[in-house]
N, C-alpha and C positions, 0 to 999 in steps of 0.2 A: 709778539707778546713778550717772549723771553728777552729779546734784545732791548725792548723798551723798558722792562722792569730792571734789567741790569744797568742800563744807562741812568735810570732814575735813581737807583741805589747809589751809583757812583757820584752823580751830581749832588745828591743830598749829603753824601759824605764829605765832598769837597766844600760844600757850603756850610758844613758843620751843623746841619740839621739832623742830629742824631736820631730823633724820634721818627722823622720821615724816612731816613735810611733804614731804620729797623723795620718799619712797616713794609717798605718795598722789598727788603731782603726776605721777610717772612712770606710775603705773597709769592716771591720768586721761588722760594723753597717749596711752597705748596704746589706750584705749577709743575716743578720737577717731580714731586712725589706723585701727582695726579697722572702724569704721562709715563710712569715707570712701566717697564715691560720685562718682567722676570722670565727666566727659562722655566719650562714646565715639562714634567714627565708623566705620562698617563698612569693611573693607578692600576690598570689592567691592559694587557697588550693583545688579547685574543681578538680574532676577526669579528666576533659577535658583538663587541662592545662599542657603544656610541658615547662620545664625550660631550661635556658641556661646552657650548660655544662661547661662554663669557663667565666672568666672575659676577657673583651676586647672590641674591636670595630668590628662591622659587616662589613666585606669588600666585601661580595658577597652573593647573594641569587640566585641560578640557578638550572636548571635541569641537571643532570648528569646520566650516565649509570654506576651503581655500580655492578661489576661482582661477588664479593666475598660473600656478605651477602644478599642483596636485589635481585641481579641477574636481574636487569632491571632498568627502570627509577626511579630516586630518587631525591627529593628536597634536595639541599645542602645549609646549612647556614654556611659560613665561618667566624670564629671569630679570629682576630689577637690579640695576647697578646704582649704588649710592655713590656719592662723591669720594668715598674712601676706597672703593673697589678699583681694581685694574680695569681700564677701559679699552684694552686691545681685545678684539674678537678673534677666535680661532675656529678652524674647520672641525666639525664634530666627527667627520669620517673622511676617508680617502675617496676621491672621485674627480669628475670633470664638471666644470661649471657650464650649465645649460642656459641659465637665465640670470640676468642682473637687471632688476627693474627699480629705478629710483622714483619716488613719489614726493614731490614738494608738498608742503603742508604747514600746519600750525605746530605749536609746541605746548600742548596740554601736559600736565604732569604724567610722567611715564608709568607711574604705579597705578594709574587708572587702567582698567581693562578695556574701556572703550577708547582706543587711540587710532581709530580708522582715519581720522583727518590729519594726523600728525605727519611730519616729515618722516619718511621711512625708505628703506632699501631692502628689497627681497632678493636673496641669492638662492637659486635652485641648483642643487648638486646631484648629478647622476652618479650613484655609487654602484659597485658590483653587486650589492644586495637590493637596491631599490632607491627611490628618490628621497632626498633629505633637503629641507629648506631652512635657511637662517634669515630672520628678518631683523634688521637693525632699525630701532625706533628712537627718534629724538625725543628728549623730555623738556621740561620747563626751563632747564639751564642749558641744554644742548643747542648748539647752533650750527653744527656741521657734522655730517656723516661722511666717513671716508671708507671706500672699498678698493683695495689694491688690485686683486685679480680681475680678469675680464672673461667673457664667454669664450670657452674653448680651453681655458687654463686648467691644468691639473693641480690638485691639492692633496697633500698628505694629511692624515689625521693629526690634529693638533697644530697644523701650520697656521701662521698668522694670516688673517684675511681682511681685517679692517679695524676701524677705530671710530668711536663716537665721543665727541668732546663735551665733557661736563654734564654728567647725569643722564641716564637713558634706560632703555629696556631692550632686551634681545629675546626674540621668540625662536624656539627650535620647533620646526614642523616635521612630524614623523608620520609614516604610513601606518595604517591600522594594525598591521601584524607585529609591530615593534612593542616589546614589553618595557614599560616605564619603570625604572628602579629607584627613582627619587620621590620625595614627597614635598608638599607645600610647606614653606617655612624653612626648608633646608638650604644651607649655604653651599654653593658649588663654585668650582674654580675652572676657568676655561682651559681646555687642553689637558685636563687632569682628572676631574671628577667624572665617573661613569654615570650616565643618566638614562641609558636605554640599552636594550639587547635585542638583536635580531633573533628570529627563531633558530633553535638548535640545528634544524635540518637544512637551514640556508648556509651555504659554504662561506 
């Protein structure tokens, strides 16, 4: 895509189609902006803190039954990523990947809560404190989910783990004992914003 837009901008410029060159250059600039990947530092570094897996706005905090990894009641924090948010996902906690389950599907708007038939990718992370899940969900504009690590790979808290192209949603799945410290409507930032806390007695 980038090479195609750059080539189109160059050809339009050589052909003196300034309006077309300007359009292509604008779209190219937007693509670079969309795929930006800034460095992030956690707002808190204690072992009890769980970080947001993605940039975006919290659209729901609810109990769900998760059958693939938790196999039972799970707290789900849904984060909707607009086209203006950074679309690189990060690990919410340190641990080892136990599950990567890709699900092909449709592309309903990601801000809908019922996205069970959407293209998705579930990552199950075994941490020193307990299981954590990250679910990448494609939206109406998204057409590709990327997950870089594989089963058996270790991740540090805040480490990059994937990317969803052009509009999406990311669900953070937490065990019942975790205290959620964000609220619906809050803007969060992947690898930086604290969203949950393990119980104090857990090391």
